[in-house]
All heavy atoms as TSV, in Angstrom:
chain	resi	resn	atom	element	x	y	z
A	1	MET	N	N	-22.162	36.024	150.797
A	1	MET	CA	C	-21.618	34.685	150.317
A	1	MET	C	C	-20.899	34.673	149.051
A	1	MET	O	O	-20.074	33.893	148.922
A	1	MET	CB	C	-23.045	33.945	150.059
A	1	MET	CG	C	-22.758	32.426	149.929
A	1	MET	SD	S	-24.247	31.430	150.111
A	1	MET	CE	C	-25.478	32.209	149.207
A	2	LYS	N	N	-21.153	35.722	148.189
A	2	LYS	CA	C	-20.357	35.857	146.960
A	2	LYS	C	C	-18.979	36.162	147.352
A	2	LYS	O	O	-17.963	35.705	146.716
A	2	LYS	CB	C	-20.982	36.927	146.086
A	2	LYS	CG	C	-20.347	37.035	144.725
A	2	LYS	CD	C	-21.117	38.167	143.935
A	2	LYS	CE	C	-20.404	38.313	142.526
A	2	LYS	NZ	N	-21.091	39.233	141.739
A	3	LYS	N	N	-18.812	37.073	148.440
A	3	LYS	CA	C	-17.378	37.457	148.763
A	3	LYS	C	C	-16.609	36.163	149.398
A	3	LYS	O	O	-15.416	35.990	149.196
A	3	LYS	CB	C	-17.406	38.452	149.891
A	3	LYS	CG	C	-17.877	39.830	149.354
A	3	LYS	CD	C	-17.863	40.973	150.412
A	3	LYS	CE	C	-18.450	42.191	149.803
A	3	LYS	NZ	N	-18.374	43.224	150.837
A	4	LEU	N	N	-17.382	35.362	150.182
A	4	LEU	CA	C	-16.649	34.030	150.597
A	4	LEU	C	C	-16.269	33.125	149.471
A	4	LEU	O	O	-15.306	32.635	149.496
A	4	LEU	CB	C	-17.662	33.340	151.469
A	4	LEU	CG	C	-17.782	33.924	152.891
A	4	LEU	CD1	C	-18.898	33.192	153.722
A	4	LEU	CD2	C	-16.509	33.799	153.695
A	5	GLY	N	N	-17.095	33.050	148.440
A	5	GLY	CA	C	-16.865	32.295	147.220
A	5	GLY	C	C	-15.467	32.915	146.566
A	5	GLY	O	O	-14.676	32.144	146.221
A	6	LEU	N	N	-15.414	34.128	146.443
A	6	LEU	CA	C	-14.213	34.749	145.804
A	6	LEU	C	C	-13.051	34.440	146.679
A	6	LEU	O	O	-11.959	34.263	146.204
A	6	LEU	CB	C	-14.455	36.145	145.502
A	6	LEU	CG	C	-15.467	36.547	144.363
A	6	LEU	CD1	C	-15.751	37.980	144.305
A	6	LEU	CD2	C	-14.905	36.004	143.092
A	7	LEU	N	N	-13.050	34.645	147.993
A	7	LEU	CA	C	-12.040	34.431	148.944
A	7	LEU	C	C	-11.510	32.966	148.809
A	7	LEU	O	O	-10.396	32.745	148.810
A	7	LEU	CB	C	-12.564	34.765	150.376
A	7	LEU	CG	C	-11.405	34.498	151.381
A	7	LEU	CD1	C	-10.415	35.364	151.258
A	7	LEU	CD2	C	-12.114	34.667	152.850
A	8	ARG	N	N	-12.549	32.016	148.770
A	8	ARG	CA	C	-12.084	30.648	148.632
A	8	ARG	C	C	-11.383	30.458	147.351
A	8	ARG	O	O	-10.467	29.679	147.268
A	8	ARG	CB	C	-13.406	29.767	148.684
A	8	ARG	CG	C	-13.154	28.345	148.785
A	8	ARG	CD	C	-14.325	27.553	148.981
A	8	ARG	NE	N	-15.374	27.724	147.878
A	8	ARG	CZ	C	-16.587	26.975	147.866
A	8	ARG	NH1	N	-16.733	26.100	148.679
A	8	ARG	NH2	N	-17.270	27.250	146.786
A	9	LEU	N	N	-11.869	31.097	146.225
A	9	LEU	CA	C	-11.133	30.849	145.029
A	9	LEU	C	C	-9.684	31.435	144.969
A	9	LEU	O	O	-8.755	30.806	144.589
A	9	LEU	CB	C	-11.975	31.559	143.885
A	9	LEU	CG	C	-11.351	31.663	142.568
A	9	LEU	CD1	C	-11.245	30.313	141.917
A	9	LEU	CD2	C	-11.965	32.685	141.735
A	10	PHE	N	N	-9.559	32.643	145.508
A	10	PHE	CA	C	-8.208	33.134	145.621
A	10	PHE	C	C	-7.270	32.633	146.674
A	10	PHE	O	O	-6.019	32.785	146.651
A	10	PHE	CB	C	-8.301	34.707	145.850
A	10	PHE	CG	C	-8.839	35.460	144.690
A	10	PHE	CD1	C	-9.963	36.101	144.536
A	10	PHE	CD2	C	-7.946	35.447	143.438
A	10	PHE	CE1	C	-10.425	36.778	143.425
A	10	PHE	CE2	C	-8.381	36.233	142.277
A	10	PHE	CZ	C	-9.656	36.795	142.355
A	11	ILE	N	N	-7.884	31.887	147.653
A	11	ILE	CA	C	-7.019	31.121	148.575
A	11	ILE	C	C	-6.523	29.902	147.792
A	11	ILE	O	O	-5.366	29.427	148.186
A	11	ILE	CB	C	-7.795	30.765	149.860
A	11	ILE	CG1	C	-8.132	31.912	150.712
A	11	ILE	CG2	C	-7.131	29.659	150.600
A	11	ILE	CD1	C	-8.946	31.688	151.875
A	12	CYS	N	N	-7.266	29.336	146.856
A	12	CYS	CA	C	-6.699	28.152	146.108
A	12	CYS	C	C	-5.521	28.478	145.262
A	12	CYS	O	O	-4.657	27.596	145.083
A	12	CYS	CB	C	-7.902	27.646	145.250
A	12	CYS	SG	S	-9.228	26.814	146.098
A	13	LEU	N	N	-5.359	29.661	144.730
A	13	LEU	CA	C	-4.257	30.004	143.934
A	13	LEU	C	C	-2.962	30.022	144.608
A	13	LEU	O	O	-1.982	29.312	144.052
A	13	LEU	CB	C	-4.527	31.434	143.254
A	13	LEU	CG	C	-5.796	31.516	142.412
A	13	LEU	CD1	C	-5.877	33.073	141.993
A	13	LEU	CD2	C	-5.658	30.664	141.263
A	14	PRO	N	N	-2.734	30.506	145.798
A	14	PRO	CA	C	-1.443	30.300	146.464
A	14	PRO	C	C	-1.240	28.870	146.854
A	14	PRO	O	O	-0.138	28.426	146.860
A	14	PRO	CB	C	-1.497	31.200	147.702
A	14	PRO	CG	C	-2.721	32.073	147.619
A	14	PRO	CD	C	-3.644	31.514	146.579
A	15	LEU	N	N	-2.291	28.160	147.158
A	15	LEU	CA	C	-2.025	26.799	147.514
A	15	LEU	C	C	-1.512	25.876	146.249
A	15	LEU	O	O	-0.668	25.128	146.343
A	15	LEU	CB	C	-3.441	26.113	148.030
A	15	LEU	CG	C	-3.483	24.659	148.325
A	15	LEU	CD1	C	-2.545	24.514	149.593
A	15	LEU	CD2	C	-4.829	24.214	148.764
A	16	ILE	N	N	-2.144	26.038	145.106
A	16	ILE	CA	C	-1.585	25.595	143.890
A	16	ILE	C	C	-0.194	26.025	143.493
A	16	ILE	O	O	0.615	25.173	143.129
A	16	ILE	CB	C	-2.578	25.918	142.756
A	16	ILE	CG1	C	-3.935	25.163	142.920
A	16	ILE	CG2	C	-1.988	25.437	141.405
A	16	ILE	CD1	C	-4.992	25.711	142.030
A	17	ALA	N	N	0.062	27.316	143.918
A	17	ALA	CA	C	1.322	27.872	143.599
A	17	ALA	C	C	2.375	27.065	144.502
A	17	ALA	O	O	3.599	26.986	144.274
A	17	ALA	CB	C	1.385	29.298	143.770
A	18	LEU	N	N	1.982	26.648	145.730
A	18	LEU	CA	C	2.944	25.971	146.628
A	18	LEU	C	C	3.016	24.441	146.262
A	18	LEU	O	O	4.111	23.881	146.284
A	18	LEU	CB	C	2.439	26.046	148.019
A	18	LEU	CG	C	2.702	27.255	148.779
A	18	LEU	CD1	C	1.886	27.220	150.146
A	18	LEU	CD2	C	4.076	27.411	149.128
A	19	ILE	N	N	1.860	23.849	145.847
A	19	ILE	CA	C	1.935	22.428	145.538
A	19	ILE	C	C	2.599	22.121	144.236
A	19	ILE	O	O	3.539	21.185	144.113
A	19	ILE	CB	C	0.454	21.921	145.404
A	19	ILE	CG1	C	-0.154	21.975	146.800
A	19	ILE	CG2	C	0.440	20.519	144.910
A	19	ILE	CD1	C	-1.590	21.519	146.911
A	20	ILE	N	N	2.487	22.784	143.212
A	20	ILE	CA	C	3.172	22.351	141.862
A	20	ILE	C	C	4.579	22.405	141.952
A	20	ILE	O	O	5.241	21.369	141.570
A	20	ILE	CB	C	2.619	23.365	140.761
A	20	ILE	CG1	C	1.118	23.009	140.497
A	20	ILE	CG2	C	3.391	23.213	139.486
A	20	ILE	CD1	C	0.522	24.049	139.530
A	21	PRO	N	N	5.255	23.423	142.417
A	21	PRO	CA	C	6.762	23.307	142.493
A	21	PRO	C	C	7.261	22.241	143.358
A	21	PRO	O	O	8.293	21.598	143.094
A	21	PRO	CB	C	7.266	24.744	143.009
A	21	PRO	CG	C	6.112	25.571	142.820
A	21	PRO	CD	C	4.858	24.736	142.886
A	22	ASN	N	N	6.614	21.914	144.577
A	22	ASN	CA	C	7.015	20.944	145.424
A	22	ASN	C	C	6.967	19.648	144.781
A	22	ASN	O	O	7.848	18.716	144.911
A	22	ASN	CB	C	6.230	20.977	146.785
A	22	ASN	CG	C	6.716	22.206	147.627
A	22	ASN	OD1	O	7.835	22.653	147.462
A	22	ASN	ND2	N	5.825	22.707	148.485
A	23	VAL	N	N	5.740	19.369	144.202
A	23	VAL	CA	C	5.656	18.041	143.520
A	23	VAL	C	C	6.544	17.909	142.304
A	23	VAL	O	O	7.113	16.800	142.249
A	23	VAL	CB	C	4.074	18.006	143.021
A	23	VAL	CG1	C	3.900	16.784	142.152
A	23	VAL	CG2	C	3.195	17.920	144.258
A	24	THR	N	N	6.807	18.943	141.542
A	24	THR	CA	C	7.705	18.832	140.564
A	24	THR	C	C	9.129	18.459	140.960
A	24	THR	O	O	9.724	17.672	140.454
A	24	THR	CB	C	7.684	20.114	139.646
A	24	THR	OG1	O	6.351	20.452	139.256
A	24	THR	CG2	C	8.628	20.086	138.406
A	25	GLU	N	N	9.566	19.195	142.103
A	25	GLU	CA	C	10.913	18.938	142.443
A	25	GLU	C	C	11.001	17.662	143.123
A	25	GLU	O	O	12.019	16.909	142.955
A	25	GLU	CB	C	11.232	20.062	143.595
A	25	GLU	CG	C	12.608	20.059	144.124
A	25	GLU	CD	C	13.731	20.238	143.080
A	25	GLU	OE1	O	13.415	21.108	142.080
A	25	GLU	OE2	O	14.796	19.767	143.079
A	26	SER	N	N	9.903	17.156	143.778
A	26	SER	CA	C	9.973	15.750	144.304
A	26	SER	C	C	10.062	14.724	143.276
A	26	SER	O	O	10.603	13.579	143.517
A	26	SER	CB	C	8.623	15.488	145.216
A	26	SER	OG	O	8.622	16.396	146.268
A	27	LEU	N	N	9.430	14.915	142.190
A	27	LEU	CA	C	9.492	13.994	141.023
A	27	LEU	C	C	10.878	13.936	140.344
A	27	LEU	O	O	11.361	12.909	140.058
A	27	LEU	CB	C	8.428	14.289	140.009
A	27	LEU	CG	C	7.118	14.059	140.373
A	27	LEU	CD1	C	6.078	14.506	139.309
A	27	LEU	CD2	C	6.715	12.610	140.680
A	28	ILE	N	N	11.459	15.110	140.411
A	28	ILE	CA	C	12.752	15.254	139.660
A	28	ILE	C	C	13.887	14.702	140.633
A	28	ILE	O	O	14.924	13.926	140.207
A	28	ILE	CB	C	13.128	16.669	139.306
A	28	ILE	CG1	C	12.067	17.035	138.216
A	28	ILE	CG2	C	14.511	16.845	138.864
A	28	ILE	CD1	C	12.211	18.532	137.770
A	29	ASN	N	N	13.838	15.145	141.983
A	29	ASN	CA	C	14.815	14.959	142.838
A	29	ASN	C	C	14.236	14.113	144.031
A	29	ASN	O	O	13.559	14.625	144.862
A	29	ASN	CB	C	15.431	16.178	143.398
A	29	ASN	CG	C	16.645	16.084	144.275
A	29	ASN	OD1	O	16.961	14.782	144.674
A	29	ASN	ND2	N	17.060	17.055	145.019
A	30	PRO	N	N	14.585	12.828	144.104
A	30	PRO	CA	C	13.936	11.844	145.107
A	30	PRO	C	C	14.433	12.303	146.589
A	30	PRO	O	O	13.704	12.006	147.550
A	30	PRO	CB	C	14.317	10.513	144.845
A	30	PRO	CG	C	15.060	10.574	143.508
A	30	PRO	CD	C	15.297	12.023	143.204
A	31	ASN	N	N	15.554	12.937	146.791
A	31	ASN	CA	C	16.027	13.398	148.033
A	31	ASN	C	C	15.377	14.698	148.582
A	31	ASN	O	O	15.821	15.213	149.505
A	31	ASN	CB	C	17.489	13.396	148.043
A	31	ASN	CG	C	18.076	11.970	147.782
A	31	ASN	OD1	O	17.544	11.026	148.171
A	31	ASN	ND2	N	19.262	12.090	147.088
A	32	TYR	N	N	14.584	15.360	147.721
A	32	TYR	CA	C	14.025	16.596	148.031
A	32	TYR	C	C	13.144	16.701	149.322
A	32	TYR	O	O	12.285	15.780	149.377
A	32	TYR	CB	C	13.278	17.270	146.803
A	32	TYR	CG	C	12.597	18.627	147.197
A	32	TYR	CD1	C	13.375	19.735	147.202
A	32	TYR	CD2	C	11.176	18.623	147.259
A	32	TYR	CE1	C	12.842	20.983	147.426
A	32	TYR	CE2	C	10.697	19.825	147.516
A	32	TYR	CZ	C	11.430	21.009	147.525
A	32	TYR	OH	O	10.755	22.261	147.771
A	33	LYS	N	N	13.414	17.436	150.131
A	33	LYS	CA	C	12.498	17.595	151.367
A	33	LYS	C	C	11.709	18.772	151.333
A	33	LYS	O	O	12.173	19.861	151.061
A	33	LYS	CB	C	13.452	17.667	152.641
A	33	LYS	CG	C	14.262	16.490	152.877
A	33	LYS	CD	C	13.647	15.478	153.444
A	33	LYS	CE	C	14.611	14.305	153.811
A	33	LYS	NZ	N	14.068	13.070	153.962
A	34	VAL	N	N	10.391	18.643	151.400
A	34	VAL	CA	C	9.534	19.966	151.393
A	34	VAL	C	C	9.694	20.742	152.645
A	34	VAL	O	O	9.723	20.323	153.732
A	34	VAL	CB	C	8.067	19.377	151.410
A	34	VAL	CG1	C	7.098	20.573	151.246
A	34	VAL	CG2	C	7.799	18.424	150.143
A	35	PRO	N	N	9.922	22.116	152.404
A	35	PRO	CA	C	10.264	22.983	153.453
A	35	PRO	C	C	9.006	23.018	154.383
A	35	PRO	O	O	7.913	22.979	154.044
A	35	PRO	CB	C	10.393	24.419	152.908
A	35	PRO	CG	C	10.685	24.005	151.436
A	35	PRO	CD	C	10.131	22.714	151.042
A	36	ILE	N	N	9.196	22.953	155.641
A	36	ILE	CA	C	8.227	22.956	156.761
A	36	ILE	C	C	7.284	24.145	156.507
A	36	ILE	O	O	6.111	23.999	156.795
A	36	ILE	CB	C	8.790	22.732	158.108
A	36	ILE	CG1	C	7.649	22.465	159.126
A	36	ILE	CG2	C	9.548	24.014	158.588
A	36	ILE	CD1	C	7.081	21.083	159.078
A	37	ILE	N	N	7.815	25.330	156.140
A	37	ILE	CA	C	6.947	26.517	156.054
A	37	ILE	C	C	5.972	26.299	154.870
A	37	ILE	O	O	4.918	26.779	155.053
A	37	ILE	CB	C	7.805	27.725	155.782
A	37	ILE	CG1	C	7.031	28.989	155.930
A	37	ILE	CG2	C	8.512	27.731	154.437
A	37	ILE	CD1	C	6.497	29.322	157.315
A	38	HIS	N	N	6.361	25.520	153.993
A	38	HIS	CA	C	5.348	25.192	152.851
A	38	HIS	C	C	4.227	24.280	153.333
A	38	HIS	O	O	3.103	24.456	152.937
A	38	HIS	CB	C	6.022	24.603	151.585
A	38	HIS	CG	C	6.944	25.493	150.881
A	38	HIS	ND1	N	7.373	25.146	149.629
A	38	HIS	CD2	C	7.426	26.684	151.142
A	38	HIS	CE1	C	8.138	26.318	149.092
A	38	HIS	NE2	N	8.180	27.049	150.064
A	39	VAL	N	N	4.584	23.325	154.151
A	39	VAL	CA	C	3.694	22.487	154.742
A	39	VAL	C	C	2.676	23.170	155.665
A	39	VAL	O	O	1.394	23.057	155.554
A	39	VAL	CB	C	4.234	21.319	155.475
A	39	VAL	CG1	C	3.348	20.401	156.229
A	39	VAL	CG2	C	5.177	20.438	154.584
A	40	ILE	N	N	3.087	24.034	156.500
A	40	ILE	CA	C	2.371	24.873	157.398
A	40	ILE	C	C	1.482	25.781	156.618
A	40	ILE	O	O	0.285	25.893	156.983
A	40	ILE	CB	C	3.249	25.561	158.460
A	40	ILE	CG1	C	3.915	24.594	159.315
A	40	ILE	CG2	C	2.423	26.724	159.124
A	40	ILE	CD1	C	4.996	25.319	160.192
A	41	THR	N	N	2.068	26.533	155.699
A	41	THR	CA	C	1.297	27.397	154.929
A	41	THR	C	C	0.114	26.687	154.040
A	41	THR	O	O	-0.981	27.069	154.010
A	41	THR	CB	C	2.151	28.096	153.853
A	41	THR	OG1	O	3.166	28.757	154.545
A	41	THR	CG2	C	1.380	29.209	153.099
A	42	GLY	N	N	0.459	25.519	153.462
A	42	GLY	CA	C	-0.547	24.738	152.864
A	42	GLY	C	C	-1.583	24.176	153.711
A	42	GLY	O	O	-2.775	24.299	153.348
A	43	ALA	N	N	-1.290	23.921	154.875
A	43	ALA	CA	C	-2.250	23.360	155.790
A	43	ALA	C	C	-3.202	24.547	156.308
A	43	ALA	O	O	-4.474	24.436	156.374
A	43	ALA	CB	C	-1.561	22.843	157.081
A	44	ALA	N	N	-2.693	25.651	156.428
A	44	ALA	CA	C	-3.421	26.837	156.901
A	44	ALA	C	C	-4.457	27.242	155.708
A	44	ALA	O	O	-5.610	27.546	155.889
A	44	ALA	CB	C	-2.497	28.002	157.254
A	45	LEU	N	N	-3.886	27.206	154.462
A	45	LEU	CA	C	-4.778	27.588	153.345
A	45	LEU	C	C	-5.878	26.539	153.181
A	45	LEU	O	O	-7.015	26.845	152.891
A	45	LEU	CB	C	-4.050	27.678	152.082
A	45	LEU	CG	C	-3.039	28.860	152.044
A	45	LEU	CD1	C	-2.088	28.648	150.758
A	45	LEU	CD2	C	-3.680	30.125	151.928
A	46	VAL	N	N	-5.619	25.284	153.430
A	46	VAL	CA	C	-6.618	24.222	153.351
A	46	VAL	C	C	-7.748	24.516	154.465
A	46	VAL	O	O	-8.877	24.310	154.190
A	46	VAL	CB	C	-5.995	22.871	153.445
A	46	VAL	CG1	C	-7.120	21.767	153.598
A	46	VAL	CG2	C	-5.269	22.520	152.045
A	47	VAL	N	N	-7.286	24.765	155.671
A	47	VAL	CA	C	-8.157	25.149	156.717
A	47	VAL	C	C	-8.991	26.308	156.332
A	47	VAL	O	O	-10.287	26.350	156.552
A	47	VAL	CB	C	-7.410	25.275	158.030
A	47	VAL	CG1	C	-8.326	25.934	159.161
A	47	VAL	CG2	C	-6.842	23.974	158.539
A	48	ALA	N	N	-8.447	27.310	155.850
A	48	ALA	CA	C	-9.217	28.585	155.425
A	48	ALA	C	C	-10.281	28.151	154.435
A	48	ALA	O	O	-11.323	28.624	154.456
A	48	ALA	CB	C	-8.314	29.586	154.999
A	49	ILE	N	N	-9.888	27.418	153.457
A	49	ILE	CA	C	-10.866	26.928	152.384
A	49	ILE	C	C	-11.954	26.075	152.948
A	49	ILE	O	O	-13.130	26.348	152.647
A	49	ILE	CB	C	-10.129	26.096	151.347
A	49	ILE	CG1	C	-9.200	26.962	150.485
A	49	ILE	CG2	C	-11.110	25.513	150.367
A	49	ILE	CD1	C	-8.222	26.286	149.628
A	50	GLY	N	N	-11.648	25.210	153.966
A	50	GLY	CA	C	-12.729	24.537	154.572
A	50	GLY	C	C	-13.652	25.388	155.451
A	50	GLY	O	O	-14.824	25.043	155.450
A	51	ILE	N	N	-13.081	26.283	156.131
A	51	ILE	CA	C	-13.918	27.327	156.825
A	51	ILE	C	C	-14.829	28.077	155.958
A	51	ILE	O	O	-16.108	28.070	156.206
A	51	ILE	CB	C	-13.009	28.266	157.757
A	51	ILE	CG1	C	-12.403	27.502	158.799
A	51	ILE	CG2	C	-13.887	29.306	158.311
A	51	ILE	CD1	C	-11.397	28.226	159.586
A	52	CYS	N	N	-14.342	28.515	154.877
A	52	CYS	CA	C	-15.141	29.292	153.956
A	52	CYS	C	C	-16.278	28.297	153.334
A	52	CYS	O	O	-17.437	28.712	153.267
A	52	CYS	CB	C	-14.370	29.885	152.700
A	52	CYS	SG	S	-13.270	31.307	153.110
A	53	THR	N	N	-15.912	27.105	153.036
A	53	THR	CA	C	-16.985	26.199	152.575
A	53	THR	C	C	-17.985	25.897	153.440
A	53	THR	O	O	-19.198	25.759	153.172
A	53	THR	CB	C	-16.176	24.898	152.224
A	53	THR	OG1	O	-15.124	25.157	151.277
A	53	THR	CG2	C	-17.165	23.812	151.590
A	54	ILE	N	N	-17.661	25.695	154.795
A	54	ILE	CA	C	-18.604	25.416	155.857
A	54	ILE	C	C	-19.503	26.631	156.055
A	54	ILE	O	O	-20.733	26.421	156.134
A	54	ILE	CB	C	-17.971	25.018	157.120
A	54	ILE	CG1	C	-17.227	23.712	157.083
A	54	ILE	CG2	C	-18.886	25.097	158.333
A	54	ILE	CD1	C	-16.377	23.257	158.237
A	55	ILE	N	N	-19.066	27.764	155.961
A	55	ILE	CA	C	-19.846	28.984	156.119
A	55	ILE	C	C	-20.810	29.221	154.951
A	55	ILE	O	O	-21.948	29.539	155.125
A	55	ILE	CB	C	-18.851	30.277	156.309
A	55	ILE	CG1	C	-18.229	30.277	157.702
A	55	ILE	CG2	C	-19.728	31.553	156.327
A	55	ILE	CD1	C	-17.196	31.277	157.821
A	56	ILE	N	N	-20.362	28.976	153.747
A	56	ILE	CA	C	-21.160	29.125	152.641
A	56	ILE	C	C	-22.216	28.048	152.617
A	56	ILE	O	O	-23.454	28.330	152.430
A	56	ILE	CB	C	-20.254	28.878	151.277
A	56	ILE	CG1	C	-19.405	30.032	151.041
A	56	ILE	CG2	C	-21.159	28.621	150.107
A	56	ILE	CD1	C	-18.403	29.904	150.033
A	57	TYR	N	N	-22.027	26.828	153.062
A	57	TYR	CA	C	-22.890	25.692	153.140
A	57	TYR	C	C	-24.018	26.147	154.265
A	57	TYR	O	O	-25.287	26.035	154.062
A	57	TYR	CB	C	-22.382	24.366	153.602
A	57	TYR	CG	C	-23.300	23.399	153.910
A	57	TYR	CD1	C	-23.915	22.800	152.919
A	57	TYR	CD2	C	-23.628	22.945	155.215
A	57	TYR	CE1	C	-24.984	21.668	153.188
A	57	TYR	CE2	C	-24.477	22.033	155.591
A	57	TYR	CZ	C	-25.186	21.316	154.561
A	57	TYR	OH	O	-26.071	20.345	154.756
A	58	TYR	N	N	-23.601	26.645	155.414
A	58	TYR	CA	C	-24.587	27.108	156.424
A	58	TYR	C	C	-25.353	28.175	155.892
A	58	TYR	O	O	-26.620	28.187	156.167
A	58	TYR	CB	C	-23.664	27.554	157.676
A	58	TYR	CG	C	-24.577	28.101	158.716
A	58	TYR	CD1	C	-25.286	27.100	159.603
A	58	TYR	CD2	C	-24.736	29.319	159.046
A	58	TYR	CE1	C	-26.182	27.637	160.570
A	58	TYR	CE2	C	-25.469	29.848	160.025
A	58	TYR	CZ	C	-26.179	28.925	160.860
A	58	TYR	OH	O	-27.020	29.459	161.870
A	59	LEU	N	N	-24.899	29.258	155.220
A	59	LEU	CA	C	-25.594	30.335	154.668
A	59	LEU	C	C	-26.637	29.868	153.692
A	59	LEU	O	O	-27.797	30.380	153.720
A	59	LEU	CB	C	-24.570	31.479	154.208
A	59	LEU	CG	C	-23.870	32.264	155.259
A	59	LEU	CD1	C	-22.918	33.162	154.502
A	59	LEU	CD2	C	-24.768	32.890	156.316
A	60	GLN	N	N	-26.222	29.039	152.792
A	60	GLN	CA	C	-27.088	28.510	151.886
A	60	GLN	C	C	-28.371	27.727	152.472
A	60	GLN	O	O	-29.512	27.897	152.056
A	60	GLN	CB	C	-26.471	27.588	150.705
A	60	GLN	CG	C	-25.678	28.378	149.892
A	60	GLN	CD	C	-24.873	27.427	148.879
A	60	GLN	OE1	O	-24.620	26.262	149.176
A	60	GLN	NE2	N	-24.457	28.028	147.836
A	61	LYS	N	N	-28.012	27.077	153.446
A	61	LYS	CA	C	-29.010	26.194	154.285
A	61	LYS	C	C	-29.954	27.183	154.917
A	61	LYS	O	O	-31.191	26.915	154.856
A	61	LYS	CB	C	-28.290	25.412	155.222
A	61	LYS	CG	C	-29.238	24.324	155.797
A	61	LYS	CD	C	-28.432	23.399	156.783
A	61	LYS	CE	C	-29.408	22.376	157.482
A	61	LYS	NZ	N	-28.628	21.466	158.350
A	62	GLN	N	N	-29.509	28.262	155.459
A	62	GLN	CA	C	-30.329	29.305	156.207
A	62	GLN	C	C	-31.235	29.904	155.096
A	62	GLN	O	O	-32.362	30.170	155.385
A	62	GLN	CB	C	-29.519	30.317	156.901
A	62	GLN	CG	C	-28.825	29.761	158.016
A	62	GLN	CD	C	-29.786	29.205	159.176
A	62	GLN	OE1	O	-30.932	29.657	159.287
A	62	GLN	NE2	N	-29.323	28.195	159.822
A	63	GLN	N	N	-30.684	30.199	153.909
A	63	GLN	CA	C	-31.417	30.891	152.872
A	63	GLN	C	C	-32.514	29.985	152.344
A	63	GLN	O	O	-33.706	30.348	152.076
A	63	GLN	CB	C	-30.501	31.232	151.762
A	63	GLN	CG	C	-31.084	32.258	150.626
A	63	GLN	CD	C	-30.095	32.567	149.668
A	63	GLN	OE1	O	-29.117	31.856	149.434
A	63	GLN	NE2	N	-30.206	33.780	149.135
A	64	LEU	N	N	-32.244	28.707	152.292
A	64	LEU	CA	C	-33.283	27.795	151.873
A	64	LEU	C	C	-34.344	27.613	152.803
A	64	LEU	O	O	-35.562	27.537	152.454
A	64	LEU	CB	C	-32.797	26.362	151.521
A	64	LEU	CG	C	-31.890	26.190	150.256
A	64	LEU	CD1	C	-31.287	24.789	150.216
A	64	LEU	CD2	C	-32.811	26.531	149.128
A	65	LYS	N	N	-34.145	27.705	154.097
A	65	LYS	CA	C	-35.211	27.751	155.129
A	65	LYS	C	C	-35.974	28.914	155.110
A	65	LYS	O	O	-37.274	28.767	155.146
A	65	LYS	CB	C	-34.467	27.706	156.570
A	65	LYS	CG	C	-33.924	26.250	157.005
A	65	LYS	CD	C	-33.476	26.415	158.361
A	65	LYS	CE	C	-32.830	24.986	158.770
A	65	LYS	NZ	N	-32.232	25.044	160.144
A	66	VAL	N	N	-35.471	30.018	154.822
A	66	VAL	CA	C	-36.260	31.225	154.736
A	66	VAL	C	C	-37.111	31.240	153.426
A	66	VAL	O	O	-38.212	31.545	153.586
A	66	VAL	CB	C	-35.236	32.574	154.658
A	66	VAL	CG1	C	-36.037	33.809	154.259
A	66	VAL	CG2	C	-34.616	32.721	156.017
A	67	GLN	N	N	-36.633	30.740	152.427
A	67	GLN	CA	C	-37.468	30.557	151.141
A	67	GLN	C	C	-38.564	29.493	151.439
A	67	GLN	O	O	-39.686	29.849	151.011
A	67	GLN	CB	C	-36.545	30.129	149.995
A	67	GLN	CG	C	-35.621	31.199	149.425
A	67	GLN	CD	C	-34.808	30.670	148.343
A	67	GLN	OE1	O	-34.734	29.531	148.052
A	67	GLN	NE2	N	-34.012	31.661	147.723
A	68	TYR	N	N	-38.373	28.531	152.187
A	68	TYR	CA	C	-39.270	27.587	152.381
A	68	TYR	C	C	-40.420	28.108	153.331
A	68	TYR	O	O	-41.698	27.852	153.029
A	68	TYR	CB	C	-38.718	26.247	153.163
A	68	TYR	CG	C	-39.730	25.252	153.553
A	68	TYR	CD1	C	-40.323	24.489	152.518
A	68	TYR	CD2	C	-40.091	25.051	154.779
A	68	TYR	CE1	C	-41.287	23.466	152.886
A	68	TYR	CE2	C	-41.018	24.121	155.113
A	68	TYR	CZ	C	-41.664	23.355	154.234
A	68	TYR	OH	O	-42.510	22.335	154.549
A	69	GLN	N	N	-40.032	28.927	154.340
A	69	GLN	CA	C	-41.012	29.498	155.167
A	69	GLN	C	C	-41.864	30.523	154.403
A	69	GLN	O	O	-43.006	30.646	154.637
A	69	GLN	CB	C	-40.288	30.232	156.380
A	69	GLN	CG	C	-39.660	29.172	157.347
A	69	GLN	CD	C	-40.649	28.410	158.095
A	69	GLN	OE1	O	-41.753	28.848	158.329
A	69	GLN	NE2	N	-40.238	27.204	158.291
A	70	ARG	N	N	-41.235	31.330	153.539
A	70	ARG	CA	C	-41.955	32.307	152.734
A	70	ARG	C	C	-43.093	31.497	151.749
A	70	ARG	O	O	-44.081	32.049	151.543
A	70	ARG	CB	C	-41.011	33.064	151.832
A	70	ARG	CG	C	-40.396	34.067	152.663
A	70	ARG	CD	C	-39.543	34.995	151.761
A	70	ARG	NE	N	-38.655	35.863	152.556
A	70	ARG	CZ	C	-37.629	36.458	152.099
A	70	ARG	NH1	N	-37.302	36.502	150.903
A	70	ARG	NH2	N	-37.043	37.327	152.872
A	71	ASN	N	N	-42.594	30.508	151.199
A	71	ASN	CA	C	-43.527	29.717	150.294
A	71	ASN	C	C	-44.602	29.011	151.108
A	71	ASN	O	O	-45.700	28.711	150.414
A	71	ASN	CB	C	-42.828	28.771	149.371
A	71	ASN	CG	C	-41.918	29.389	148.431
A	71	ASN	OD1	O	-42.093	30.600	148.073
A	71	ASN	ND2	N	-40.770	28.787	147.957
A	72	LYS	N	N	-44.337	28.602	152.362
A	72	LYS	CA	C	-45.243	27.865	153.110
A	72	LYS	C	C	-46.386	28.771	153.480
A	72	LYS	O	O	-47.565	28.244	153.544
A	72	LYS	CB	C	-44.612	27.229	154.347
A	72	LYS	CG	C	-45.320	26.319	155.129
A	72	LYS	CD	C	-44.490	25.737	156.308
A	72	LYS	CE	C	-45.396	24.862	157.086
A	72	LYS	NZ	N	-44.619	24.311	158.317
A	73	ASN	N	N	-46.186	29.857	153.778
A	73	ASN	CA	C	-47.199	30.930	154.217
A	73	ASN	C	C	-47.922	31.458	152.887
A	73	ASN	O	O	-48.639	31.664	152.510
A	73	ASN	CB	C	-46.640	32.090	154.964
A	73	ASN	CG	C	-46.052	31.506	156.308
A	73	ASN	OD1	O	-46.557	30.603	156.931
A	73	ASN	ND2	N	-45.057	32.255	156.783
């Protein structure tokens, strides 16, 4: 689970690196069109972050069930 958290963190860094220049350029130049590869890459990174988040949530839920069962007995 710790590895998934680190993966999620390091996936955020390239996403931020894509978003900041595009937003800045859009503010400076109203005619700026965001390259489609940036949109696709950003969407893929958001999906990867979502998958990691769902897996972490599921694993934590399973861990809580195990702890509850141990305390119950």
